[in-house]
mmCIF file of the C-alpha atoms, coordinates in Angstrom:
data_MODEL
# 
_entry.id   MODEL 
# 
loop_
_atom_site.group_PDB 
_atom_site.id 
_atom_site.type_symbol 
_atom_site.label_atom_id 
_atom_site.label_alt_id 
_atom_site.label_comp_id 
_atom_site.label_asym_id 
_atom_site.label_entity_id 
_atom_site.label_seq_id 
_atom_site.pdbx_PDB_ins_code 
_atom_site.Cartn_x 
_atom_site.Cartn_y 
_atom_site.Cartn_z 
_atom_site.occupancy 
_atom_site.B_iso_or_equiv 
_atom_site.pdbx_formal_charge 
_atom_site.auth_seq_id 
_atom_site.auth_comp_id 
_atom_site.auth_asym_id 
_atom_site.auth_atom_id 
_atom_site.pdbx_PDB_model_num 
ATOM 1   C CA . UNK A 1 1   ? 105.276 86.730  94.043  1.00 0.00 ? 1   UNK A CA 1 
ATOM 2   C CA . UNK A 1 2   ? 107.156 89.851  94.134  1.00 0.00 ? 2   UNK A CA 1 
ATOM 3   C CA . UNK A 1 3   ? 110.362 91.792  93.320  1.00 0.00 ? 3   UNK A CA 1 
ATOM 4   C CA . UNK A 1 4   ? 110.680 94.203  96.341  1.00 0.00 ? 4   UNK A CA 1 
ATOM 5   C CA . UNK A 1 5   ? 110.492 97.289  93.986  1.00 0.00 ? 5   UNK A CA 1 
ATOM 6   C CA . UNK A 1 6   ? 107.829 99.266  95.669  1.00 0.00 ? 6   UNK A CA 1 
ATOM 7   C CA . UNK A 1 7   ? 105.464 101.087 93.586  1.00 0.00 ? 7   UNK A CA 1 
ATOM 8   C CA . UNK A 1 8   ? 103.902 103.275 96.096  1.00 0.00 ? 8   UNK A CA 1 
ATOM 9   C CA . UNK A 1 9   ? 102.541 104.033 99.537  1.00 0.00 ? 9   UNK A CA 1 
ATOM 10  C CA . UNK A 1 10  ? 98.674  102.911 100.866 1.00 0.00 ? 10  UNK A CA 1 
ATOM 11  C CA . UNK A 1 11  ? 97.263  105.056 103.797 1.00 0.00 ? 11  UNK A CA 1 
ATOM 12  C CA . UNK A 1 12  ? 95.793  103.298 106.607 1.00 0.00 ? 12  UNK A CA 1 
ATOM 13  C CA . UNK A 1 13  ? 92.173  103.994 107.130 1.00 0.00 ? 13  UNK A CA 1 
ATOM 14  C CA . UNK A 1 14  ? 91.529  101.249 109.822 1.00 0.00 ? 14  UNK A CA 1 
ATOM 15  C CA . UNK A 1 15  ? 92.610  97.931  111.403 1.00 0.00 ? 15  UNK A CA 1 
ATOM 16  C CA . UNK A 1 16  ? 90.144  96.255  113.484 1.00 0.00 ? 16  UNK A CA 1 
ATOM 17  C CA . UNK A 1 17  ? 89.685  92.840  114.969 1.00 0.00 ? 17  UNK A CA 1 
ATOM 18  C CA . UNK A 1 18  ? 87.022  90.756  113.081 1.00 0.00 ? 18  UNK A CA 1 
ATOM 19  C CA . UNK A 1 19  ? 87.056  87.593  115.284 1.00 0.00 ? 19  UNK A CA 1 
ATOM 20  C CA . UNK A 1 20  ? 89.406  85.487  117.131 1.00 0.00 ? 20  UNK A CA 1 
ATOM 21  C CA . UNK A 1 21  ? 91.175  84.325  113.974 1.00 0.00 ? 21  UNK A CA 1 
ATOM 22  C CA . UNK A 1 22  ? 91.658  87.469  112.104 1.00 0.00 ? 22  UNK A CA 1 
ATOM 23  C CA . UNK A 1 23  ? 91.703  91.372  111.802 1.00 0.00 ? 23  UNK A CA 1 
ATOM 24  C CA . UNK A 1 24  ? 90.175  93.306  109.020 1.00 0.00 ? 24  UNK A CA 1 
ATOM 25  C CA . UNK A 1 25  ? 91.786  96.332  107.419 1.00 0.00 ? 25  UNK A CA 1 
ATOM 26  C CA . UNK A 1 26  ? 91.294  98.861  104.741 1.00 0.00 ? 26  UNK A CA 1 
ATOM 27  C CA . UNK A 1 27  ? 93.935  100.653 103.025 1.00 0.00 ? 27  UNK A CA 1 
ATOM 28  C CA . UNK A 1 28  ? 93.704  103.855 100.739 1.00 0.00 ? 28  UNK A CA 1 
ATOM 29  C CA . UNK A 1 29  ? 95.734  103.213 97.609  1.00 0.00 ? 29  UNK A CA 1 
ATOM 30  C CA . UNK A 1 30  ? 97.746  105.285 95.207  1.00 0.00 ? 30  UNK A CA 1 
ATOM 31  C CA . UNK A 1 31  ? 95.476  106.161 92.323  1.00 0.00 ? 31  UNK A CA 1 
ATOM 32  C CA . UNK A 1 32  ? 97.085  104.221 89.819  1.00 0.00 ? 32  UNK A CA 1 
ATOM 33  C CA . UNK A 1 33  ? 97.570  100.926 91.799  1.00 0.00 ? 33  UNK A CA 1 
ATOM 34  C CA . UNK A 1 34  ? 94.117  99.069  91.833  1.00 0.00 ? 34  UNK A CA 1 
ATOM 35  C CA . UNK A 1 35  ? 93.943  99.516  87.802  1.00 0.00 ? 35  UNK A CA 1 
ATOM 36  C CA . UNK A 1 36  ? 93.229  96.178  86.477  1.00 0.00 ? 36  UNK A CA 1 
ATOM 37  C CA . UNK A 1 37  ? 93.497  94.274  89.973  1.00 0.00 ? 37  UNK A CA 1 
ATOM 38  C CA . UNK A 1 38  ? 90.471  92.129  91.352  1.00 0.00 ? 38  UNK A CA 1 
ATOM 39  C CA . UNK A 1 39  ? 89.474  90.651  94.172  1.00 0.00 ? 39  UNK A CA 1 
ATOM 40  C CA . UNK A 1 40  ? 91.265  87.495  95.252  1.00 0.00 ? 40  UNK A CA 1 
ATOM 41  C CA . UNK A 1 41  ? 94.697  89.170  93.919  1.00 0.00 ? 41  UNK A CA 1 
ATOM 42  C CA . UNK A 1 42  ? 97.492  89.544  96.124  1.00 0.00 ? 42  UNK A CA 1 
ATOM 43  C CA . UNK A 1 43  ? 99.158  92.757  97.343  1.00 0.00 ? 43  UNK A CA 1 
ATOM 44  C CA . UNK A 1 44  ? 102.466 93.295  99.373  1.00 0.00 ? 44  UNK A CA 1 
ATOM 45  C CA . UNK A 1 45  ? 101.600 95.714  102.050 1.00 0.00 ? 45  UNK A CA 1 
ATOM 46  C CA . UNK A 1 46  ? 105.091 96.261  104.085 1.00 0.00 ? 46  UNK A CA 1 
ATOM 47  C CA . UNK A 1 47  ? 106.341 92.933  102.710 1.00 0.00 ? 47  UNK A CA 1 
ATOM 48  C CA . UNK A 1 48  ? 103.059 90.855  103.665 1.00 0.00 ? 48  UNK A CA 1 
ATOM 49  C CA . UNK A 1 49  ? 101.615 89.243  101.148 1.00 0.00 ? 49  UNK A CA 1 
ATOM 50  C CA . UNK A 1 50  ? 97.724  89.841  101.594 1.00 0.00 ? 50  UNK A CA 1 
ATOM 51  C CA . UNK A 1 51  ? 94.455  88.798  99.477  1.00 0.00 ? 51  UNK A CA 1 
ATOM 52  C CA . UNK A 1 52  ? 92.193  91.775  98.379  1.00 0.00 ? 52  UNK A CA 1 
ATOM 53  C CA . UNK A 1 53  ? 88.283  90.894  99.736  1.00 0.00 ? 53  UNK A CA 1 
ATOM 54  C CA . UNK A 1 54  ? 86.739  93.991  98.759  1.00 0.00 ? 54  UNK A CA 1 
ATOM 55  C CA . UNK A 1 55  ? 87.453  97.170  96.330  1.00 0.00 ? 55  UNK A CA 1 
ATOM 56  C CA . UNK A 1 56  ? 85.650  100.336 96.769  1.00 0.00 ? 56  UNK A CA 1 
ATOM 57  C CA . UNK A 1 57  ? 87.110  103.168 94.206  1.00 0.00 ? 57  UNK A CA 1 
ATOM 58  C CA . UNK A 1 58  ? 90.776  103.499 95.769  1.00 0.00 ? 58  UNK A CA 1 
ATOM 59  C CA . UNK A 1 59  ? 90.082  101.664 99.024  1.00 0.00 ? 59  UNK A CA 1 
ATOM 60  C CA . UNK A 1 60  ? 91.383  98.027  99.447  1.00 0.00 ? 60  UNK A CA 1 
ATOM 61  C CA . UNK A 1 61  ? 89.905  95.624  101.810 1.00 0.00 ? 61  UNK A CA 1 
ATOM 62  C CA . UNK A 1 62  ? 92.009  92.676  103.419 1.00 0.00 ? 62  UNK A CA 1 
ATOM 63  C CA . UNK A 1 63  ? 91.971  89.980  106.317 1.00 0.00 ? 63  UNK A CA 1 
ATOM 64  C CA . UNK A 1 64  ? 94.916  89.591  108.221 1.00 0.00 ? 64  UNK A CA 1 
ATOM 65  C CA . UNK A 1 65  ? 95.066  86.398  110.101 1.00 0.00 ? 65  UNK A CA 1 
ATOM 66  C CA . UNK A 1 66  ? 96.387  86.241  113.807 1.00 0.00 ? 66  UNK A CA 1 
ATOM 67  C CA . UNK A 1 67  ? 99.528  84.586  112.676 1.00 0.00 ? 67  UNK A CA 1 
ATOM 68  C CA . UNK A 1 68  ? 100.764 87.357  110.459 1.00 0.00 ? 68  UNK A CA 1 
ATOM 69  C CA . UNK A 1 69  ? 99.268  90.180  112.944 1.00 0.00 ? 69  UNK A CA 1 
ATOM 70  C CA . UNK A 1 70  ? 101.408 88.668  115.718 1.00 0.00 ? 70  UNK A CA 1 
ATOM 71  C CA . UNK A 1 71  ? 104.868 88.157  113.450 1.00 0.00 ? 71  UNK A CA 1 
ATOM 72  C CA . UNK A 1 72  ? 104.609 91.540  111.730 1.00 0.00 ? 72  UNK A CA 1 
ATOM 73  C CA . UNK A 1 73  ? 104.825 95.157  112.393 1.00 0.00 ? 73  UNK A CA 1 
ATOM 74  C CA . UNK A 1 74  ? 101.026 95.272  110.783 1.00 0.00 ? 74  UNK A CA 1 
ATOM 75  C CA . UNK A 1 75  ? 100.115 94.932  114.879 1.00 0.00 ? 75  UNK A CA 1 
ATOM 76  C CA . UNK A 1 76  ? 101.804 98.556  115.228 1.00 0.00 ? 76  UNK A CA 1 
ATOM 77  C CA . UNK A 1 77  ? 99.674  100.412 112.334 1.00 0.00 ? 77  UNK A CA 1 
ATOM 78  C CA . UNK A 1 78  ? 97.262  102.658 113.034 1.00 0.00 ? 78  UNK A CA 1 
ATOM 79  C CA . UNK A 1 79  ? 94.989  105.303 111.244 1.00 0.00 ? 79  UNK A CA 1 
ATOM 80  C CA . UNK A 1 80  ? 97.063  107.309 108.840 1.00 0.00 ? 80  UNK A CA 1 
ATOM 81  C CA . UNK A 1 81  ? 100.056 105.290 108.898 1.00 0.00 ? 81  UNK A CA 1 
ATOM 82  C CA . UNK A 1 82  ? 101.699 104.674 105.668 1.00 0.00 ? 82  UNK A CA 1 
ATOM 83  C CA . UNK A 1 83  ? 102.315 101.397 103.908 1.00 0.00 ? 83  UNK A CA 1 
ATOM 84  C CA . UNK A 1 84  ? 104.719 100.362 101.271 1.00 0.00 ? 84  UNK A CA 1 
ATOM 85  C CA . UNK A 1 85  ? 102.502 98.199  98.429  1.00 0.00 ? 85  UNK A CA 1 
ATOM 86  C CA . UNK A 1 86  ? 103.650 96.588  95.502  1.00 0.00 ? 86  UNK A CA 1 
ATOM 87  C CA . UNK A 1 87  ? 101.360 94.472  92.778  1.00 0.00 ? 87  UNK A CA 1 
ATOM 88  C CA . UNK A 1 88  ? 102.308 90.715  92.234  1.00 0.00 ? 88  UNK A CA 1 
ATOM 89  C CA . UNK A 1 89  ? 104.929 90.107  89.664  1.00 0.00 ? 89  UNK A CA 1 
ATOM 90  C CA . UNK A 1 90  ? 104.056 88.874  86.219  1.00 0.00 ? 90  UNK A CA 1 
ATOM 91  C CA . UNK A 1 91  ? 106.402 86.428  84.264  1.00 0.00 ? 91  UNK A CA 1 
ATOM 92  C CA . UNK A 1 92  ? 107.174 89.071  81.701  1.00 0.00 ? 92  UNK A CA 1 
ATOM 93  C CA . UNK A 1 93  ? 108.119 91.783  84.159  1.00 0.00 ? 93  UNK A CA 1 
ATOM 94  C CA . UNK A 1 94  ? 111.460 93.010  84.856  1.00 0.00 ? 94  UNK A CA 1 
ATOM 95  C CA . UNK A 1 95  ? 113.033 91.758  88.178  1.00 0.00 ? 95  UNK A CA 1 
ATOM 96  C CA . UNK A 1 96  ? 114.556 95.040  89.579  1.00 0.00 ? 96  UNK A CA 1 
ATOM 97  C CA . UNK A 1 97  ? 114.923 93.418  93.137  1.00 0.00 ? 97  UNK A CA 1 
ATOM 98  C CA . UNK A 1 98  ? 114.842 89.867  94.164  1.00 0.00 ? 98  UNK A CA 1 
ATOM 99  C CA . UNK A 1 99  ? 112.536 87.134  94.407  1.00 0.00 ? 99  UNK A CA 1 
ATOM 100 C CA . UNK A 1 100 ? 110.279 88.221  96.953  1.00 0.00 ? 100 UNK A CA 1 
ATOM 101 C CA . UNK A 1 101 ? 107.413 85.614  98.615  1.00 0.00 ? 101 UNK A CA 1 
ATOM 102 C CA . UNK A 1 102 ? 105.363 87.939  100.861 1.00 0.00 ? 102 UNK A CA 1 
ATOM 103 C CA . UNK A 1 103 ? 106.006 85.736  103.849 1.00 0.00 ? 103 UNK A CA 1 
ATOM 104 C CA . UNK A 1 104 ? 107.239 87.753  106.588 1.00 0.00 ? 104 UNK A CA 1 
ATOM 105 C CA . UNK A 1 105 ? 109.631 85.809  108.996 1.00 0.00 ? 105 UNK A CA 1 
ATOM 106 C CA . UNK A 1 106 ? 109.881 88.170  111.877 1.00 0.00 ? 106 UNK A CA 1 
ATOM 107 C CA . UNK A 1 107 ? 110.661 91.865  112.519 1.00 0.00 ? 107 UNK A CA 1 
ATOM 108 C CA . UNK A 1 108 ? 113.896 93.814  113.324 1.00 0.00 ? 108 UNK A CA 1 
ATOM 109 C CA . UNK A 1 109 ? 114.031 96.746  115.113 1.00 0.00 ? 109 UNK A CA 1 
ATOM 110 C CA . UNK A 1 110 ? 116.069 100.257 113.881 1.00 0.00 ? 110 UNK A CA 1 
ATOM 111 C CA . UNK A 1 111 ? 118.882 100.858 116.247 1.00 0.00 ? 111 UNK A CA 1 
ATOM 112 C CA . UNK A 1 112 ? 120.257 103.826 114.838 1.00 0.00 ? 112 UNK A CA 1 
ATOM 113 C CA . UNK A 1 113 ? 119.509 105.763 111.708 1.00 0.00 ? 113 UNK A CA 1 
ATOM 114 C CA . UNK A 1 114 ? 122.524 107.811 109.842 1.00 0.00 ? 114 UNK A CA 1 
ATOM 115 C CA . UNK A 1 115 ? 121.287 110.605 106.898 1.00 0.00 ? 115 UNK A CA 1 
ATOM 116 C CA . UNK A 1 116 ? 123.626 112.141 104.569 1.00 0.00 ? 116 UNK A CA 1 
ATOM 117 C CA . UNK A 1 117 ? 123.092 113.895 101.148 1.00 0.00 ? 117 UNK A CA 1 
ATOM 118 C CA . UNK A 1 118 ? 123.551 110.486 98.911  1.00 0.00 ? 118 UNK A CA 1 
ATOM 119 C CA . UNK A 1 119 ? 122.024 108.155 101.583 1.00 0.00 ? 119 UNK A CA 1 
ATOM 120 C CA . UNK A 1 120 ? 119.959 107.215 104.289 1.00 0.00 ? 120 UNK A CA 1 
ATOM 121 C CA . UNK A 1 121 ? 121.697 103.901 106.548 1.00 0.00 ? 121 UNK A CA 1 
ATOM 122 C CA . UNK A 1 122 ? 119.752 102.067 108.580 1.00 0.00 ? 122 UNK A CA 1 
ATOM 123 C CA . UNK A 1 123 ? 121.201 100.352 111.745 1.00 0.00 ? 123 UNK A CA 1 
ATOM 124 C CA . UNK A 1 124 ? 118.908 97.027  112.387 1.00 0.00 ? 124 UNK A CA 1 
ATOM 125 C CA . UNK A 1 125 ? 118.776 94.859  115.324 1.00 0.00 ? 125 UNK A CA 1 
ATOM 126 C CA . UNK A 1 126 ? 117.536 91.241  114.729 1.00 0.00 ? 126 UNK A CA 1 
ATOM 127 C CA . UNK A 1 127 ? 116.693 88.020  117.001 1.00 0.00 ? 127 UNK A CA 1 
ATOM 128 C CA . UNK A 1 128 ? 119.675 85.956  117.319 1.00 0.00 ? 128 UNK A CA 1 
ATOM 129 C CA . UNK A 1 129 ? 117.538 82.944  115.814 1.00 0.00 ? 129 UNK A CA 1 
ATOM 130 C CA . UNK A 1 130 ? 117.822 84.405  112.326 1.00 0.00 ? 130 UNK A CA 1 
ATOM 131 C CA . UNK A 1 131 ? 121.239 86.615  112.036 1.00 0.00 ? 131 UNK A CA 1 
ATOM 132 C CA . UNK A 1 132 ? 122.680 83.181  110.777 1.00 0.00 ? 132 UNK A CA 1 
ATOM 133 C CA . UNK A 1 133 ? 120.599 83.955  107.521 1.00 0.00 ? 133 UNK A CA 1 
ATOM 134 C CA . UNK A 1 134 ? 122.274 87.510  107.092 1.00 0.00 ? 134 UNK A CA 1 
ATOM 135 C CA . UNK A 1 135 ? 124.817 87.602  104.931 1.00 0.00 ? 135 UNK A CA 1 
ATOM 136 C CA . UNK A 1 136 ? 127.161 90.529  103.349 1.00 0.00 ? 136 UNK A CA 1 
ATOM 137 C CA . UNK A 1 137 ? 126.259 91.565  100.151 1.00 0.00 ? 137 UNK A CA 1 
ATOM 138 C CA . UNK A 1 138 ? 123.393 89.060  100.740 1.00 0.00 ? 138 UNK A CA 1 
ATOM 139 C CA . UNK A 1 139 ? 119.652 90.208  99.833  1.00 0.00 ? 139 UNK A CA 1 
ATOM 140 C CA . UNK A 1 140 ? 116.921 90.990  102.280 1.00 0.00 ? 140 UNK A CA 1 
ATOM 141 C CA . UNK A 1 141 ? 113.749 92.398  102.170 1.00 0.00 ? 141 UNK A CA 1 
ATOM 142 C CA . UNK A 1 142 ? 112.503 95.201  104.509 1.00 0.00 ? 142 UNK A CA 1 
ATOM 143 C CA . UNK A 1 143 ? 109.164 96.233  104.826 1.00 0.00 ? 143 UNK A CA 1 
ATOM 144 C CA . UNK A 1 144 ? 108.331 94.794  101.097 1.00 0.00 ? 144 UNK A CA 1 
ATOM 145 C CA . UNK A 1 145 ? 111.822 96.829  99.964  1.00 0.00 ? 145 UNK A CA 1 
ATOM 146 C CA . UNK A 1 146 ? 114.676 94.794  98.097  1.00 0.00 ? 146 UNK A CA 1 
ATOM 147 C CA . UNK A 1 147 ? 117.762 95.925  99.647  1.00 0.00 ? 147 UNK A CA 1 
ATOM 148 C CA . UNK A 1 148 ? 121.387 94.646  100.043 1.00 0.00 ? 148 UNK A CA 1 
ATOM 149 C CA . UNK A 1 149 ? 122.776 93.803  103.510 1.00 0.00 ? 149 UNK A CA 1 
ATOM 150 C CA . UNK A 1 150 ? 125.942 95.691  104.379 1.00 0.00 ? 150 UNK A CA 1 
ATOM 151 C CA . UNK A 1 151 ? 128.290 95.746  107.410 1.00 0.00 ? 151 UNK A CA 1 
ATOM 152 C CA . UNK A 1 152 ? 126.993 92.487  110.037 1.00 0.00 ? 152 UNK A CA 1 
ATOM 153 C CA . UNK A 1 153 ? 128.058 93.030  114.034 1.00 0.00 ? 153 UNK A CA 1 
ATOM 154 C CA . UNK A 1 154 ? 127.069 90.565  116.285 1.00 0.00 ? 154 UNK A CA 1 
ATOM 155 C CA . UNK A 1 155 ? 123.281 90.518  115.774 1.00 0.00 ? 155 UNK A CA 1 
ATOM 156 C CA . UNK A 1 156 ? 123.051 93.559  114.133 1.00 0.00 ? 156 UNK A CA 1 
ATOM 157 C CA . UNK A 1 157 ? 122.995 94.529  110.399 1.00 0.00 ? 157 UNK A CA 1 
ATOM 158 C CA . UNK A 1 158 ? 123.204 98.143  108.356 1.00 0.00 ? 158 UNK A CA 1 
ATOM 159 C CA . UNK A 1 159 ? 121.384 98.434  104.960 1.00 0.00 ? 159 UNK A CA 1 
ATOM 160 C CA . UNK A 1 160 ? 121.759 101.691 102.694 1.00 0.00 ? 160 UNK A CA 1 
ATOM 161 C CA . UNK A 1 161 ? 119.151 103.512 101.210 1.00 0.00 ? 161 UNK A CA 1 
ATOM 162 C CA . UNK A 1 162 ? 119.449 105.674 98.160  1.00 0.00 ? 162 UNK A CA 1 
ATOM 163 C CA . UNK A 1 163 ? 117.534 108.496 97.705  1.00 0.00 ? 163 UNK A CA 1 
ATOM 164 C CA . UNK A 1 164 ? 114.926 107.177 94.718  1.00 0.00 ? 164 UNK A CA 1 
ATOM 165 C CA . UNK A 1 165 ? 113.890 104.516 97.499  1.00 0.00 ? 165 UNK A CA 1 
ATOM 166 C CA . UNK A 1 166 ? 113.764 106.991 100.595 1.00 0.00 ? 166 UNK A CA 1 
ATOM 167 C CA . UNK A 1 167 ? 111.005 109.167 98.242  1.00 0.00 ? 167 UNK A CA 1 
ATOM 168 C CA . UNK A 1 168 ? 109.117 106.309 97.369  1.00 0.00 ? 168 UNK A CA 1 
ATOM 169 C CA . UNK A 1 169 ? 108.664 104.594 100.494 1.00 0.00 ? 169 UNK A CA 1 
ATOM 170 C CA . UNK A 1 170 ? 107.536 104.947 104.027 1.00 0.00 ? 170 UNK A CA 1 
ATOM 171 C CA . UNK A 1 171 ? 111.323 104.803 105.045 1.00 0.00 ? 171 UNK A CA 1 
ATOM 172 C CA . UNK A 1 172 ? 111.289 108.925 104.925 1.00 0.00 ? 172 UNK A CA 1 
ATOM 173 C CA . UNK A 1 173 ? 108.919 108.499 108.061 1.00 0.00 ? 173 UNK A CA 1 
ATOM 174 C CA . UNK A 1 174 ? 110.901 105.766 110.148 1.00 0.00 ? 174 UNK A CA 1 
ATOM 175 C CA . UNK A 1 175 ? 112.354 106.607 113.385 1.00 0.00 ? 175 UNK A CA 1 
ATOM 176 C CA . UNK A 1 176 ? 114.764 104.712 115.849 1.00 0.00 ? 176 UNK A CA 1 
ATOM 177 C CA . UNK A 1 177 ? 112.946 101.794 117.633 1.00 0.00 ? 177 UNK A CA 1 
ATOM 178 C CA . UNK A 1 178 ? 110.601 101.433 114.907 1.00 0.00 ? 178 UNK A CA 1 
ATOM 179 C CA . UNK A 1 179 ? 110.062 97.729  113.808 1.00 0.00 ? 179 UNK A CA 1 
ATOM 180 C CA . UNK A 1 180 ? 110.773 96.620  110.262 1.00 0.00 ? 180 UNK A CA 1 
ATOM 181 C CA . UNK A 1 181 ? 108.862 93.448  108.602 1.00 0.00 ? 181 UNK A CA 1 
ATOM 182 C CA . UNK A 1 182 ? 111.916 90.860  107.678 1.00 0.00 ? 182 UNK A CA 1 
ATOM 183 C CA . UNK A 1 183 ? 111.469 88.492  105.014 1.00 0.00 ? 183 UNK A CA 1 
ATOM 184 C CA . UNK A 1 184 ? 114.809 86.744  104.394 1.00 0.00 ? 184 UNK A CA 1 
ATOM 185 C CA . UNK A 1 185 ? 115.899 85.381  100.897 1.00 0.00 ? 185 UNK A CA 1 
ATOM 186 C CA . UNK A 1 186 ? 114.527 81.877  100.678 1.00 0.00 ? 186 UNK A CA 1 
ATOM 187 C CA . UNK A 1 187 ? 117.423 80.422  98.516  1.00 0.00 ? 187 UNK A CA 1 
ATOM 188 C CA . UNK A 1 188 ? 119.910 81.498  101.690 1.00 0.00 ? 188 UNK A CA 1 
ATOM 189 C CA . UNK A 1 189 ? 117.687 80.278  103.950 1.00 0.00 ? 189 UNK A CA 1 
ATOM 190 C CA . UNK A 1 190 ? 117.408 76.593  102.410 1.00 0.00 ? 190 UNK A CA 1 
ATOM 191 C CA . UNK A 1 191 ? 121.329 76.578  102.087 1.00 0.00 ? 191 UNK A CA 1 
ATOM 192 C CA . UNK A 1 192 ? 121.823 77.596  105.526 1.00 0.00 ? 192 UNK A CA 1 
ATOM 193 C CA . UNK A 1 193 ? 119.223 75.105  107.072 1.00 0.00 ? 193 UNK A CA 1 
ATOM 194 C CA . UNK A 1 194 ? 120.681 72.221  104.639 1.00 0.00 ? 194 UNK A CA 1 
ATOM 195 C CA . UNK A 1 195 ? 124.557 72.971  105.656 1.00 0.00 ? 195 UNK A CA 1 
ATOM 196 C CA . UNK A 1 196 ? 123.485 73.186  109.280 1.00 0.00 ? 196 UNK A CA 1 
ATOM 197 C CA . UNK A 1 197 ? 121.387 69.699  108.936 1.00 0.00 ? 197 UNK A CA 1 
ATOM 198 C CA . UNK A 1 198 ? 124.303 68.205  107.057 1.00 0.00 ? 198 UNK A CA 1 
ATOM 199 C CA . UNK A 1 199 ? 126.872 68.593  109.371 1.00 0.00 ? 199 UNK A CA 1 
ATOM 200 C CA . UNK A 1 200 ? 125.065 68.209  112.632 1.00 0.00 ? 200 UNK A CA 1 
ATOM 201 C CA . UNK A 1 201 ? 124.172 64.532  111.035 1.00 0.00 ? 201 UNK A CA 1 
ATOM 202 C CA . UNK A 1 202 ? 128.043 64.008  110.332 1.00 0.00 ? 202 UNK A CA 1 
ATOM 203 C CA . UNK A 1 203 ? 128.904 65.091  113.833 1.00 0.00 ? 203 UNK A CA 1 
ATOM 204 C CA . UNK A 1 204 ? 126.346 62.797  115.357 1.00 0.00 ? 204 UNK A CA 1 
ATOM 205 C CA . UNK A 1 205 ? 127.601 60.079  113.019 1.00 0.00 ? 205 UNK A CA 1 
ATOM 206 C CA . UNK A 1 206 ? 131.309 60.512  113.913 1.00 0.00 ? 206 UNK A CA 1 
ATOM 207 C CA . UNK A 1 207 ? 130.335 60.217  117.729 1.00 0.00 ? 207 UNK A CA 1 
ATOM 208 C CA . UNK A 1 208 ? 128.611 56.959  117.284 1.00 0.00 ? 208 UNK A CA 1 
ATOM 209 C CA . UNK A 1 209 ? 131.309 55.358  115.381 1.00 0.00 ? 209 UNK A CA 1 
ATOM 210 C CA . UNK A 1 210 ? 133.698 56.635  118.039 1.00 0.00 ? 210 UNK A CA 1 
# 
């Protein structure tokens, strides 16, 4: 589990297909990041929970299964690209963001970027299938970053990024038409799906007895 509070950015060294089932990748981590980390530990990479396979100095090796590769923006990464990274949360850690599982549900496309002295604002377009989970002031995790949903317009929504987050993440290099990994807040998804299922059953019940 993670909190969506990014601790640094890693540099992509390589991502190559290893077999028909997975890819192998090497990321150069920040100097402080791997202290106390062991093989088998989980790291959030652009919001994707990946398991460390090998460590050599500041280099971490991961395997990416095909399902993760296809559903996320990891498939667009190339050498020297930057990736947001976060270590797994501990029970005594402060949770400055929200509970994040590291399981990406889809990607959203950046439609517009608005810049001011106080903040950066993204307008993102999401597949109609998932927009039902987006609520004004609700939690959203973008590339591993815990953010708050702003205005929603049809299948698009806004998020604001403060300067501190901008400087600590790869958001400073994002541009229009880039794809961002999306993790929906799990509680929101459960509530929406449960309500939808309930009302569907109720509707079918009423139709049956009419």
